[in-house]
Steps between C-alpha positions, in 0.01 A plus 500: 500500500628175642879467505635227268726257679860425392404139450230604249750728316756217489242253373389740222862560397556123487183462289627757249856351479366146447265620230778687324733196527238279333452746218870545438558123507209443260565770235829661578570850625440700186184314395345557842307818562398651829143416401598141492638529854183668617284227354719219645490665847134579471568851631430854386768724353498719811558198726799388297660841431488570870782251533682497166548767232520253208645183360863599552440548875311172521770287336773673702308424819454133404871452418609694809280290726631166371866602510445642849362171623793304345757737636350498846496117504864468403609777740327309781682182391837684500458576866467131593814316605549307284238591233293218356664309210443649154265237372265527798528881516417564136203256510365660818519862367367421153229281655393788723486747212291266284269406792418868562385531141328164467176685445628645173384239250438526122322212328570271796877577493701718746538844348808617691759337268334657195501840683873479568571435128277794408694723739831394341372580152410858620843578651680612177244771424403614852778683679310545825410138527859406415623715786258333741619159387865592521463630849306195618728255321801669660349461842434131442854452371647672804293283739606187319863603512479533878351151518792368295748676735327331791539161324868570444558608867359169619699298245189376324610664173842534349645844577669573166180581311375856479169523696334711233567229243308250708224754561459559130488130430237429760282784375546373144379152599177647649436724205559211258264277697229771484554538126458126451167508686380784273609303189423143594249511779499475882754303699539471876794676661615159615630453147742792533592403858581140393696612198713735708544235769626252239750744363620583854556131564741444213830340595816709466651200326450676164665831434427711192802663330479746215724445204663767296225499234233560765362145512466313825650163576374288791795338670474231754710582804666228689586499870842381606 
């Protein structure tokens, strides 16, 4: 019997993961059966079960793969001196993740944002998937925190802000942007990049100060 190459095995695994991603994005995790995945992949049950034991393993593999890509990209950036500015870095990483999944399309619209929202909805009732997401999210946060520390060391960012607070905020901006795409339709990553760039360009001439009742007053600062 001819030996199957690693390239063939990798391509088959990719075929199965992409088929599952489309099914989950289309109908959600619980409404998708393994038969749906087999049909989407156009493969036999034996061919699919050789790689994955079921839906839980499939969705965990999809989530782990995406988070691994994002974490790796930010870890690579953290080793640069200095790292790219936040607006360019976020756009580059998100653009890469979306480009790698550009073939996942439902009704002419990118399916990845819908898939992300479906994964979020599954987290409260799937402990194993929640654990995968927590681990991956923690790795991305840690990588972002190292980037922030590098910014602070070079004087590009004020040093009195906790790096993890910045990391959480940057991750939130990306997740919010993906959620908007799922709700309102596709938008180029340039939109997120330009929005972050505009916020980063704000003049320090206005300082926000919280009042005793929790409201915020914008006060114009005056130089001597």
